[in-house]
A tleap script that builds the chain and sets N, CA, C and O, in Angstrom:
source leaprc.protein.ff14SB
mol = sequence {
  NMET ALA VAL VAL GLY TRP SER ALA GLY ALA
  GLY ASN TYR TRP ARG PHE SER TRP ARG ALA
  ALA ASN TYR GLY GLY GLY SER PHE LEU PHE
  ALA TYR LEU VAL TRP LEU ILE VAL THR ALA
  PHE VAL LEU ALA VAL ALA GLU TYR ALA ILE
  GLY ARG PHE GLY ARG GLY GLY PRO LEU HIE
  GLY PRO TYR ASN PHE ALA GLN ARG TYR LYS
  LYS PHE ALA ALA PHE ALA GLY LEU TRP MET
  ALA TRP ALA SER PHE MET ILE LEU CYS TYR
  TYR TRP VAL ALA THR GLY TRP ILE PHE ALA
  TYR MET ILE TYR ALA ILE SER GLY THR PHE
  THR ARG HIE ASP PHE ASN ALA VAL ALA THR
  TRP ASN SER LEU PHE GLY CSER
}
set mol.1.N position { -10.421 7.955 -26.490 }
set mol.1.CA position { -11.568 9.032 -26.056 }
set mol.1.C position { -12.377 7.876 -25.196 }
set mol.1.O position { -12.612 8.322 -24.073 }
set mol.2.N position { -12.786 6.774 -25.335 }
set mol.2.CA position { -13.627 6.656 -24.743 }
set mol.2.C position { -13.197 6.114 -23.249 }
set mol.2.O position { -14.150 5.851 -22.515 }
set mol.3.N position { -12.033 5.940 -22.775 }
set mol.3.CA position { -11.231 5.816 -21.463 }
set mol.3.C position { -11.308 7.386 -20.982 }
set mol.3.O position { -11.665 7.557 -19.816 }
set mol.4.N position { -11.049 8.390 -21.664 }
set mol.4.CA position { -11.114 9.814 -21.213 }
set mol.4.C position { -12.690 10.254 -20.813 }
set mol.4.O position { -13.060 10.911 -19.840 }
set mol.5.N position { -13.504 9.658 -21.917 }
set mol.5.CA position { -14.953 9.826 -21.787 }
set mol.5.C position { -15.551 9.293 -20.025 }
set mol.5.O position { -16.066 9.904 -19.089 }
set mol.6.N position { -15.115 7.776 -20.273 }
set mol.6.CA position { -15.763 6.611 -19.267 }
set mol.6.C position { -15.063 7.888 -17.432 }
set mol.6.O position { -15.723 8.154 -16.427 }
set mol.7.N position { -13.823 8.248 -17.720 }
set mol.7.CA position { -13.284 8.890 -16.007 }
set mol.7.C position { -13.570 10.188 -16.147 }
set mol.7.O position { -13.477 10.854 -15.116 }
set mol.8.N position { -13.976 10.884 -17.383 }
set mol.8.CA position { -13.874 12.554 -17.048 }
set mol.8.C position { -15.503 12.938 -17.454 }
set mol.8.O position { -15.876 14.012 -16.983 }
set mol.9.N position { -16.305 12.340 -18.104 }
set mol.9.CA position { -17.586 12.527 -18.364 }
set mol.9.C position { -17.748 13.302 -19.977 }
set mol.9.O position { -16.975 14.116 -20.482 }
set mol.10.N position { -18.844 12.816 -20.472 }
set mol.10.CA position { -18.504 13.598 -21.863 }
set mol.10.C position { -18.569 15.013 -21.566 }
set mol.10.O position { -17.746 15.702 -22.170 }
set mol.11.N position { -19.303 15.563 -20.831 }
set mol.11.CA position { -19.180 17.078 -20.777 }
set mol.11.C position { -17.496 17.773 -20.797 }
set mol.11.O position { -17.176 18.913 -21.133 }
set mol.12.N position { -16.986 17.129 -20.523 }
set mol.12.CA position { -15.350 17.463 -20.017 }
set mol.12.C position { -14.610 17.961 -21.897 }
set mol.12.O position { -13.900 18.912 -22.223 }
set mol.13.N position { -15.131 16.951 -22.636 }
set mol.13.CA position { -14.525 17.553 -23.668 }
set mol.13.C position { -15.604 18.051 -25.178 }
set mol.13.O position { -15.233 18.384 -26.303 }
set mol.14.N position { -17.005 17.921 -24.610 }
set mol.14.CA position { -17.930 18.429 -25.503 }
set mol.14.C position { -18.175 20.158 -25.012 }
set mol.14.O position { -17.786 21.180 -25.576 }
set mol.15.N position { -18.825 20.016 -23.979 }
set mol.15.CA position { -19.307 21.525 -23.400 }
set mol.15.C position { -18.306 22.323 -23.010 }
set mol.15.O position { -18.338 23.520 -23.295 }
set mol.16.N position { -17.117 21.694 -22.195 }
set mol.16.CA position { -16.048 22.799 -21.998 }
set mol.16.C position { -15.323 23.284 -23.363 }
set mol.16.O position { -14.820 24.407 -23.336 }
set mol.17.N position { -15.243 22.625 -24.396 }
set mol.17.CA position { -14.548 23.251 -25.379 }
set mol.17.C position { -15.759 24.318 -26.064 }
set mol.17.O position { -15.496 25.454 -26.457 }
set mol.18.N position { -16.835 23.824 -26.101 }
set mol.18.CA position { -17.502 24.719 -26.751 }
set mol.18.C position { -17.840 25.935 -25.971 }
set mol.18.O position { -18.359 26.778 -26.702 }
set mol.19.N position { -17.699 26.391 -24.481 }
set mol.19.CA position { -17.856 27.393 -23.731 }
set mol.19.C position { -16.445 27.895 -23.712 }
set mol.19.O position { -16.428 29.122 -23.811 }
set mol.20.N position { -15.060 27.267 -23.601 }
set mol.20.CA position { -13.789 28.111 -23.538 }
set mol.20.C position { -13.944 28.637 -25.159 }
set mol.20.O position { -13.435 29.751 -25.280 }
set mol.21.N position { -14.425 28.198 -26.220 }
set mol.21.CA position { -14.395 28.817 -27.477 }
set mol.21.C position { -15.326 30.160 -27.686 }
set mol.21.O position { -15.068 31.174 -28.334 }
set mol.22.N position { -16.413 29.846 -26.973 }
set mol.22.CA position { -17.361 30.942 -27.079 }
set mol.22.C position { -16.823 31.951 -26.292 }
set mol.22.O position { -16.945 33.076 -26.776 }
set mol.23.N position { -16.164 31.859 -25.028 }
set mol.23.CA position { -15.818 32.757 -23.983 }
set mol.23.C position { -14.279 33.230 -24.029 }
set mol.23.O position { -13.716 33.637 -23.013 }
set mol.24.N position { -13.702 33.156 -25.155 }
set mol.24.CA position { -12.746 33.852 -25.471 }
set mol.24.C position { -11.164 32.589 -24.972 }
set mol.24.O position { -9.958 32.760 -25.148 }
set mol.25.N position { -11.732 31.706 -24.497 }
set mol.25.CA position { -10.582 30.486 -24.159 }
set mol.25.C position { -10.324 29.412 -25.356 }
set mol.25.O position { -10.137 28.204 -25.210 }
set mol.26.N position { -10.363 30.222 -26.705 }
set mol.26.CA position { -10.225 29.237 -27.634 }
set mol.26.C position { -8.885 28.907 -27.911 }
set mol.26.O position { -8.698 27.772 -28.349 }
set mol.27.N position { -7.579 29.892 -27.704 }
set mol.27.CA position { -6.315 29.471 -27.872 }
set mol.27.C position { -5.545 28.491 -26.949 }
set mol.27.O position { -4.383 28.105 -27.076 }
set mol.28.N position { -6.557 28.136 -25.878 }
set mol.28.CA position { -6.214 27.061 -24.680 }
set mol.28.C position { -6.686 25.552 -25.359 }
set mol.28.O position { -6.341 24.454 -24.920 }
set mol.29.N position { -7.417 25.755 -26.341 }
set mol.29.CA position { -8.232 24.445 -26.706 }
set mol.29.C position { -7.033 23.761 -27.444 }
set mol.29.O position { -6.907 22.554 -27.239 }
set mol.30.N position { -6.381 24.207 -28.049 }
set mol.30.CA position { -5.722 23.441 -28.618 }
set mol.30.C position { -4.594 22.402 -27.837 }
set mol.30.O position { -4.476 21.196 -28.051 }
set mol.31.N position { -3.953 23.073 -27.054 }
set mol.31.CA position { -3.180 22.211 -25.919 }
set mol.31.C position { -3.882 21.343 -25.079 }
set mol.31.O position { -3.468 20.311 -24.551 }
set mol.32.N position { -5.489 22.100 -24.976 }
set mol.32.CA position { -6.015 20.837 -24.027 }
set mol.32.C position { -6.567 19.577 -24.936 }
set mol.32.O position { -6.900 18.502 -24.439 }
set mol.33.N position { -6.598 19.780 -25.895 }
set mol.33.CA position { -7.106 18.724 -27.043 }
set mol.33.C position { -5.922 17.786 -27.233 }
set mol.33.O position { -6.041 16.573 -27.406 }
set mol.34.N position { -4.688 18.496 -27.183 }
set mol.34.CA position { -3.408 17.659 -27.547 }
set mol.34.C position { -3.518 16.668 -26.313 }
set mol.34.O position { -3.529 15.448 -26.472 }
set mol.35.N position { -3.610 17.371 -24.889 }
set mol.35.CA position { -3.253 16.803 -23.559 }
set mol.35.C position { -4.642 15.557 -23.585 }
set mol.35.O position { -4.443 14.453 -23.079 }
set mol.36.N position { -5.789 15.843 -24.123 }
set mol.36.CA position { -6.933 14.917 -23.988 }
set mol.36.C position { -6.550 13.551 -24.497 }
set mol.36.O position { -6.745 12.437 -24.010 }
set mol.37.N position { -5.763 14.055 -25.957 }
set mol.37.CA position { -5.818 12.710 -27.083 }
set mol.37.C position { -4.554 12.068 -26.266 }
set mol.37.O position { -4.731 10.917 -25.869 }
set mol.38.N position { -3.378 12.645 -25.988 }
set mol.38.CA position { -2.466 11.722 -25.692 }
set mol.38.C position { -2.819 10.729 -23.979 }
set mol.38.O position { -2.513 9.613 -23.562 }
set mol.39.N position { -3.452 11.681 -23.538 }
set mol.39.CA position { -3.985 10.908 -22.050 }
set mol.39.C position { -4.622 9.482 -22.499 }
set mol.39.O position { -4.280 8.351 -22.153 }
set mol.40.N position { -5.780 9.941 -23.482 }
set mol.40.CA position { -6.925 8.952 -23.620 }
set mol.40.C position { -5.959 7.641 -24.450 }
set mol.40.O position { -6.123 6.425 -24.358 }
set mol.41.N position { -5.259 8.163 -25.001 }
set mol.41.CA position { -4.121 6.857 -25.789 }
set mol.41.C position { -3.344 5.929 -24.723 }
set mol.41.O position { -3.151 4.713 -24.689 }
set mol.42.N position { -3.020 6.857 -23.971 }
set mol.42.CA position { -1.986 5.955 -22.959 }
set mol.42.C position { -2.782 5.465 -22.336 }
set mol.42.O position { -2.383 4.348 -22.005 }
set mol.43.N position { -4.108 5.752 -21.818 }
set mol.43.CA position { -4.962 4.810 -20.717 }
set mol.43.C position { -5.663 3.645 -21.883 }
set mol.43.O position { -5.995 2.537 -21.460 }
set mol.44.N position { -5.826 3.955 -23.177 }
set mol.44.CA position { -6.458 3.091 -23.829 }
set mol.44.C position { -5.375 1.844 -24.234 }
set mol.44.O position { -5.743 0.752 -24.667 }
set mol.45.N position { -4.151 2.184 -24.034 }
set mol.45.CA position { -2.524 1.066 -24.423 }
set mol.45.C position { -2.571 0.518 -23.222 }
set mol.45.O position { -2.659 -0.706 -23.123 }
set mol.46.N position { -2.527 1.236 -22.244 }
set mol.46.CA position { -2.424 0.639 -20.584 }
set mol.46.C position { -3.431 -0.438 -20.225 }
set mol.46.O position { -3.183 -1.515 -19.683 }
set mol.47.N position { -4.555 0.007 -20.600 }
set mol.47.CA position { -5.656 -0.962 -20.535 }
set mol.47.C position { -5.448 -2.451 -21.302 }
set mol.47.O position { -5.639 -3.593 -20.882 }
set mol.48.N position { -5.064 -2.047 -22.362 }
set mol.48.CA position { -4.748 -3.259 -23.265 }
set mol.48.C position { -3.471 -4.304 -23.208 }
set mol.48.O position { -3.347 -5.460 -23.614 }
set mol.49.N position { -2.565 -3.390 -22.521 }
set mol.49.CA position { -1.456 -4.056 -22.207 }
set mol.49.C position { -1.734 -4.962 -20.835 }
set mol.49.O position { -1.265 -6.099 -20.781 }
set mol.50.N position { -2.343 -4.538 -19.966 }
set mol.50.CA position { -2.622 -5.193 -18.851 }
set mol.50.C position { -3.285 -6.578 -19.379 }
set mol.50.O position { -2.870 -7.730 -19.257 }
set mol.51.N position { -4.351 -6.123 -19.950 }
set mol.51.CA position { -5.168 -7.368 -20.653 }
set mol.51.C position { -4.249 -8.753 -21.139 }
set mol.51.O position { -4.273 -9.947 -20.840 }
set mol.52.N position { -3.488 -7.954 -21.996 }
set mol.52.CA position { -2.443 -8.787 -23.194 }
set mol.52.C position { -1.416 -9.659 -21.756 }
set mol.52.O position { -1.423 -10.876 -21.573 }
set mol.53.N position { -0.744 -8.795 -21.041 }
set mol.53.CA position { 0.399 -9.297 -20.467 }
set mol.53.C position { -0.370 -10.269 -19.502 }
set mol.53.O position { 0.264 -11.315 -19.361 }
set mol.54.N position { -1.395 -10.241 -18.888 }
set mol.54.CA position { -2.058 -10.401 -17.643 }
set mol.54.C position { -2.612 -11.918 -18.277 }
set mol.54.O position { -2.841 -12.862 -17.521 }
set mol.55.N position { -2.796 -12.009 -19.801 }
set mol.55.CA position { -3.472 -13.147 -20.276 }
set mol.55.C position { -4.497 -13.939 -19.757 }
set mol.55.O position { -4.523 -15.126 -19.430 }
set mol.56.N position { -5.536 -12.844 -19.740 }
set mol.56.CA position { -6.833 -13.211 -19.255 }
set mol.56.C position { -8.045 -12.140 -19.575 }
set mol.56.O position { -7.793 -11.056 -20.101 }
set mol.57.N position { -9.208 -12.486 -19.259 }
set mol.57.CA position { -10.318 -11.697 -19.608 }
set mol.57.C position { -10.223 -10.507 -18.475 }
set mol.57.O position { -9.101 -10.372 -17.988 }
set mol.58.N position { -11.138 -9.725 -18.047 }
set mol.58.CA position { -11.376 -8.884 -17.686 }
set mol.58.C position { -11.417 -9.034 -16.063 }
set mol.58.O position { -11.379 -7.948 -15.485 }
set mol.59.N position { -11.472 -9.933 -15.406 }
set mol.59.CA position { -11.679 -10.479 -14.053 }
set mol.59.C position { -10.520 -11.224 -13.936 }
set mol.59.O position { -10.066 -11.242 -12.792 }
set mol.60.N position { -9.687 -12.061 -15.062 }
set mol.60.CA position { -8.180 -12.713 -14.246 }
set mol.60.C position { -7.041 -12.048 -15.010 }
set mol.60.O position { -5.912 -12.384 -14.655 }
set mol.61.N position { -7.176 -10.915 -16.276 }
set mol.61.CA position { -5.966 -10.242 -16.437 }
set mol.61.C position { -5.317 -9.688 -15.953 }
set mol.61.O position { -4.087 -9.743 -15.953 }
set mol.62.N position { -6.319 -8.722 -15.192 }
set mol.62.CA position { -5.361 -7.403 -14.229 }
set mol.62.C position { -4.573 -8.329 -12.674 }
set mol.62.O position { -3.568 -8.005 -12.041 }
set mol.63.N position { -5.558 -9.585 -12.452 }
set mol.63.CA position { -5.033 -10.436 -11.103 }
set mol.63.C position { -3.818 -11.205 -11.841 }
set mol.63.O position { -2.794 -10.977 -11.196 }
set mol.64.N position { -3.610 -11.853 -12.712 }
set mol.64.CA position { -2.474 -12.326 -13.572 }
set mol.64.C position { -1.463 -11.350 -13.749 }
set mol.64.O position { -0.291 -11.570 -13.446 }
set mol.65.N position { -1.864 -10.283 -14.226 }
set mol.65.CA position { -0.604 -9.064 -14.611 }
set mol.65.C position { -0.277 -8.754 -12.934 }
set mol.65.O position { 0.951 -8.782 -12.843 }
set mol.66.N position { -0.756 -8.529 -11.849 }
set mol.66.CA position { -0.369 -8.085 -10.825 }
set mol.66.C position { 0.784 -9.417 -10.223 }
set mol.66.O position { 1.793 -9.168 -9.563 }
set mol.67.N position { 0.439 -10.508 -10.543 }
set mol.67.CA position { 1.308 -11.235 -9.880 }
set mol.67.C position { 2.721 -11.443 -10.517 }
set mol.67.O position { 3.694 -11.712 -9.812 }
set mol.68.N position { 2.802 -11.305 -11.916 }
set mol.68.CA position { 3.896 -11.058 -12.350 }
set mol.68.C position { 4.550 -9.975 -12.195 }
set mol.68.O position { 5.750 -10.057 -12.461 }
set mol.69.N position { 4.157 -8.969 -11.847 }
set mol.69.CA position { 4.955 -7.439 -11.816 }
set mol.69.C position { 4.179 -7.068 -10.415 }
set mol.69.O position { 3.179 -6.370 -10.247 }
set mol.70.N position { 5.001 -7.787 -9.458 }
set mol.70.CA position { 4.774 -7.267 -7.744 }
set mol.70.C position { 4.924 -5.795 -7.649 }
set mol.70.O position { 4.069 -4.975 -7.315 }
set mol.71.N position { 5.878 -5.643 -7.919 }
set mol.71.CA position { 6.408 -4.148 -7.705 }
set mol.71.C position { 5.623 -2.920 -8.362 }
set mol.71.O position { 5.297 -1.908 -7.741 }
set mol.72.N position { 5.375 -3.163 -9.696 }
set mol.72.CA position { 4.892 -2.331 -10.328 }
set mol.72.C position { 3.143 -2.386 -10.000 }
set mol.72.O position { 2.496 -1.391 -10.326 }
set mol.73.N position { 2.440 -3.526 -9.376 }
set mol.73.CA position { 1.273 -3.423 -9.099 }
set mol.73.C position { 1.043 -2.792 -7.840 }
set mol.73.O position { 0.028 -2.121 -7.648 }
set mol.74.N position { 1.986 -2.977 -6.904 }
set mol.74.CA position { 2.356 -2.014 -5.657 }
set mol.74.C position { 1.992 -0.440 -5.709 }
set mol.74.O position { 1.116 0.151 -5.077 }
set mol.75.N position { 3.149 0.189 -6.878 }
set mol.75.CA position { 2.628 1.304 -7.464 }
set mol.75.C position { 1.292 1.546 -7.838 }
set mol.75.O position { 0.591 2.434 -7.350 }
set mol.76.N position { 1.003 0.878 -8.567 }
set mol.76.CA position { -0.171 1.361 -9.305 }
set mol.76.C position { -1.448 1.028 -8.280 }
set mol.76.O position { -2.559 1.548 -8.384 }
set mol.77.N position { -1.159 0.311 -7.537 }
set mol.77.CA position { -2.438 0.319 -6.237 }
set mol.77.C position { -2.267 1.369 -5.455 }
set mol.77.O position { -3.300 1.856 -4.996 }
set mol.78.N position { -0.933 2.017 -5.079 }
set mol.78.CA position { -1.071 3.212 -4.153 }
set mol.78.C position { -1.385 4.263 -5.197 }
set mol.78.O position { -2.358 4.956 -4.898 }
set mol.79.N position { -0.801 4.552 -6.346 }
set mol.79.CA position { -1.287 5.102 -7.258 }
set mol.79.C position { -2.916 5.660 -7.134 }
set mol.79.O position { -3.327 6.783 -6.842 }
set mol.80.N position { -3.619 4.480 -7.457 }
set mol.80.CA position { -4.981 4.355 -7.968 }
set mol.80.C position { -5.805 4.948 -6.259 }
set mol.80.O position { -6.751 5.731 -6.186 }
set mol.81.N position { -5.119 4.316 -5.130 }
set mol.81.CA position { -5.602 4.765 -3.939 }
set mol.81.C position { -5.749 6.660 -3.728 }
set mol.81.O position { -6.607 7.441 -3.318 }
set mol.82.N position { -4.601 6.727 -4.186 }
set mol.82.CA position { -4.439 8.315 -4.101 }
set mol.82.C position { -5.104 9.045 -4.782 }
set mol.82.O position { -5.678 10.009 -4.277 }
set mol.83.N position { -5.213 8.668 -6.524 }
set mol.83.CA position { -6.231 9.475 -7.088 }
set mol.83.C position { -7.637 9.541 -6.528 }
set mol.83.O position { -8.321 10.556 -6.390 }
set mol.84.N position { -7.960 8.272 -6.226 }
set mol.84.CA position { -9.188 7.737 -5.613 }
set mol.84.C position { -9.571 9.288 -4.305 }
set mol.84.O position { -10.516 10.055 -4.122 }
set mol.85.N position { -8.548 9.122 -3.841 }
set mol.85.CA position { -8.782 10.166 -2.313 }
set mol.85.C position { -8.997 11.406 -3.014 }
set mol.85.O position { -10.071 11.997 -2.904 }
set mol.86.N position { -7.969 11.883 -3.794 }
set mol.86.CA position { -8.228 13.421 -4.202 }
set mol.86.C position { -9.415 13.453 -5.177 }
set mol.86.O position { -9.912 14.565 -5.356 }
set mol.87.N position { -9.909 12.492 -5.785 }
set mol.87.CA position { -11.084 12.676 -6.203 }
set mol.87.C position { -12.320 12.762 -5.323 }
set mol.87.O position { -13.326 13.370 -5.690 }
set mol.88.N position { -12.219 12.101 -4.081 }
set mol.88.CA position { -13.369 12.234 -3.231 }
set mol.88.C position { -13.317 13.482 -2.526 }
set mol.88.O position { -14.393 13.886 -2.086 }
set mol.89.N position { -12.044 14.349 -2.277 }
set mol.89.CA position { -12.107 15.537 -1.703 }
set mol.89.C position { -13.003 16.479 -2.474 }
set mol.89.O position { -13.863 17.237 -2.024 }
set mol.90.N position { -12.566 16.244 -3.941 }
set mol.90.CA position { -13.551 17.315 -4.595 }
set mol.90.C position { -15.339 17.079 -4.529 }
set mol.90.O position { -16.259 17.890 -4.624 }
set mol.91.N position { -15.323 15.866 -4.363 }
set mol.91.CA position { -16.556 15.365 -3.863 }
set mol.91.C position { -17.244 15.865 -2.760 }
set mol.91.O position { -18.388 16.318 -2.750 }
set mol.92.N position { -16.393 15.739 -1.746 }
set mol.92.CA position { -16.868 16.315 -0.603 }
set mol.92.C position { -17.248 17.596 -0.523 }
set mol.92.O position { -18.317 17.977 -0.048 }
set mol.93.N position { -16.232 18.412 -1.065 }
set mol.93.CA position { -16.812 19.891 -1.300 }
set mol.93.C position { -18.190 19.799 -1.799 }
set mol.93.O position { -19.179 20.036 -1.105 }
set mol.94.N position { -18.215 19.392 -3.217 }
set mol.94.CA position { -19.308 19.668 -4.097 }
set mol.94.C position { -20.705 18.908 -3.059 }
set mol.94.O position { -21.798 19.467 -3.146 }
set mol.95.N position { -20.607 17.970 -2.359 }
set mol.95.CA position { -21.644 17.316 -1.474 }
set mol.95.C position { -22.136 18.519 -0.393 }
set mol.95.O position { -23.316 18.758 -0.135 }
set mol.96.N position { -21.061 19.168 0.139 }
set mol.96.CA position { -21.151 20.257 0.746 }
set mol.96.C position { -22.015 21.218 0.097 }
set mol.96.O position { -23.012 21.630 0.690 }
set mol.97.N position { -21.713 21.624 -1.107 }
set mol.97.CA position { -22.472 22.751 -1.532 }
set mol.97.C position { -23.857 22.216 -1.739 }
set mol.97.O position { -24.740 22.999 -1.391 }
set mol.98.N position { -24.196 21.232 -2.155 }
set mol.98.CA position { -25.553 20.668 -2.234 }
set mol.98.C position { -26.307 20.301 -0.956 }
set mol.98.O position { -27.523 20.112 -0.978 }
set mol.99.N position { -25.800 20.232 -0.184 }
set mol.99.CA position { -26.213 20.461 1.149 }
set mol.99.C position { -26.776 21.685 1.599 }
set mol.99.O position { -27.873 21.954 2.090 }
set mol.100.N position { -25.564 22.512 1.261 }
set mol.100.CA position { -26.269 23.907 1.626 }
set mol.100.C position { -27.268 24.863 0.929 }
set mol.100.O position { -27.751 25.887 1.411 }
set mol.101.N position { -27.451 24.414 -0.108 }
set mol.101.CA position { -28.318 24.784 -0.934 }
set mol.101.C position { -29.625 24.017 -0.790 }
set mol.101.O position { -30.750 24.506 -0.886 }
set mol.102.N position { -29.371 22.965 -0.589 }
set mol.102.CA position { -30.832 22.216 -0.388 }
set mol.102.C position { -31.602 22.723 1.268 }
set mol.102.O position { -32.811 22.673 1.492 }
set mol.103.N position { -30.519 23.199 2.277 }
set mol.103.CA position { -30.946 23.791 3.571 }
set mol.103.C position { -31.473 25.283 3.120 }
set mol.103.O position { -32.262 25.842 3.882 }
set mol.104.N position { -31.137 25.838 2.113 }
set mol.104.CA position { -31.312 27.216 1.760 }
set mol.104.C position { -32.710 27.143 0.901 }
set mol.104.O position { -33.448 28.127 0.923 }
set mol.105.N position { -33.116 25.850 0.058 }
set mol.105.CA position { -34.183 25.625 -0.632 }
set mol.105.C position { -35.440 25.588 0.199 }
set mol.105.O position { -36.430 26.318 0.137 }
set mol.106.N position { -35.124 24.389 1.131 }
set mol.106.CA position { -36.103 24.182 1.960 }
set mol.106.C position { -36.651 25.239 3.167 }
set mol.106.O position { -37.822 25.415 3.502 }
set mol.107.N position { -35.449 25.878 3.706 }
set mol.107.CA position { -35.938 27.084 4.349 }
set mol.107.C position { -36.480 28.381 3.423 }
set mol.107.O position { -36.775 29.420 4.013 }
set mol.108.N position { -36.566 28.323 2.412 }
set mol.108.CA position { -37.224 29.449 1.646 }
set mol.108.C position { -36.255 30.540 1.068 }
set mol.108.O position { -36.613 31.599 0.553 }
set mol.109.N position { -35.077 30.137 1.225 }
set mol.109.CA position { -34.110 31.604 1.350 }
set mol.109.C position { -34.513 32.146 -0.030 }
set mol.109.O position { -34.908 33.291 -0.250 }
set mol.110.N position { -34.326 30.975 -1.095 }
set mol.110.CA position { -34.576 31.678 -2.327 }
set mol.110.C position { -35.762 32.347 -2.983 }
set mol.110.O position { -35.694 33.023 -4.009 }
set mol.111.N position { -36.856 32.091 -2.290 }
set mol.111.CA position { -38.132 32.763 -2.488 }
set mol.111.C position { -38.215 34.101 -1.914 }
set mol.111.O position { -39.082 34.894 -2.283 }
set mol.112.N position { -37.345 34.384 -1.022 }
set mol.112.CA position { -37.598 35.984 -0.200 }
set mol.112.C position { -37.667 36.755 -1.225 }
set mol.112.O position { -37.366 36.448 -2.379 }
set mol.113.N position { -38.117 37.913 -0.793 }
set mol.113.CA position { -38.057 39.216 -1.752 }
set mol.113.C position { -36.634 39.848 -1.663 }
set mol.113.O position { -36.120 40.583 -2.506 }
set mol.114.N position { -36.134 39.457 -0.577 }
set mol.114.CA position { -34.726 40.370 0.090 }
set mol.114.C position { -33.690 39.489 -0.574 }
set mol.114.O position { -32.518 39.866 -0.612 }
set mol.115.N position { -34.041 38.411 -1.064 }
set mol.115.CA position { -33.004 37.344 -1.618 }
set mol.115.C position { -31.760 37.863 -2.439 }
set mol.115.O position { -31.874 38.272 -3.595 }
set mol.116.N position { -30.371 37.808 -1.642 }
set mol.116.CA position { -29.592 38.343 -2.567 }
set mol.116.C position { -28.322 37.322 -2.802 }
set mol.116.O position { -27.613 36.961 -1.862 }
set mol.117.N position { -28.059 36.782 -4.520 }
set mol.117.CA position { -27.569 35.834 -4.726 }
set mol.117.C position { -26.215 35.993 -4.198 }
set mol.117.O position { -25.710 35.089 -3.532 }
set mol.118.N position { -25.570 37.118 -4.457 }
set mol.118.CA position { -23.987 37.181 -4.332 }
set mol.118.C position { -23.505 36.971 -2.850 }
set mol.118.O position { -22.634 36.174 -2.501 }
set mol.119.N position { -24.331 37.957 -1.905 }
set mol.119.CA position { -24.148 37.544 -0.592 }
set mol.119.C position { -24.382 35.898 -0.144 }
set mol.119.O position { -23.827 35.479 0.872 }
set mol.120.N position { -25.086 35.169 -0.827 }
set mol.120.CA position { -25.477 33.616 -0.486 }
set mol.120.C position { -24.095 33.085 -0.808 }
set mol.120.O position { -23.316 32.473 -0.076 }
set mol.121.N position { -23.947 33.533 -2.322 }
set mol.121.CA position { -22.834 32.628 -2.792 }
set mol.121.C position { -21.663 33.013 -1.963 }
set mol.121.O position { -20.956 32.032 -1.731 }
set mol.122.N position { -21.193 34.197 -1.403 }
set mol.122.CA position { -20.217 34.650 -0.333 }
set mol.122.C position { -20.027 34.210 0.959 }
set mol.122.O position { -18.991 34.272 1.621 }
set mol.123.N position { -21.578 33.562 1.411 }
set mol.123.CA position { -21.630 33.158 2.702 }
set mol.123.C position { -21.173 31.740 2.679 }
set mol.123.O position { -20.875 31.168 3.727 }
set mol.124.N position { -21.118 31.234 1.678 }
set mol.124.CA position { -20.709 29.761 1.533 }
set mol.124.C position { -18.878 29.741 1.790 }
set mol.124.O position { -18.208 28.977 2.484 }
set mol.125.N position { -18.541 30.666 1.103 }
set mol.125.CA position { -16.969 30.765 1.211 }
set mol.125.C position { -16.697 31.268 2.302 }
set mol.125.O position { -15.498 31.015 2.423 }
set mol.126.N position { -17.094 31.958 3.414 }
set mol.126.CA position { -16.760 32.667 4.243 }
set mol.126.C position { -16.186 34.250 3.908 }
set mol.126.O position { -15.738 34.941 4.822 }
set mol.127.N position { -16.261 34.837 2.230 }
set mol.127.CA position { -15.925 35.688 2.069 }
set mol.127.C position { -16.522 37.295 2.944 }
set mol.127.O position { -16.012 38.379 2.660 }
savepdb mol mol.pdb
quit
């Protein structure tokens, strides 16, 4: 659970499950929690195995492991680069929303008497 909490944030399994259960998504929670535990277990075992087979600490273990298993290390490096890029794509979108809302806040859009939240939201997506 520590690995999942580190990678996805504590809100992923605390707040999400609470909101899903309160708003009609409780049946989804069983499959979600099974997937969460399976993923966390696999990542925790992988982290342990890399340290064990690498025969080193946090700095030298992964390096020693990569020297022994070069093909796997190449695949893992490409996988991490792809995953990091996909996460970055999400953050680009979130950053765009932050800048748009910042501009709206600075220009006083939110404090006008004729402010329409739905129209503002739809304007961000071109709807």
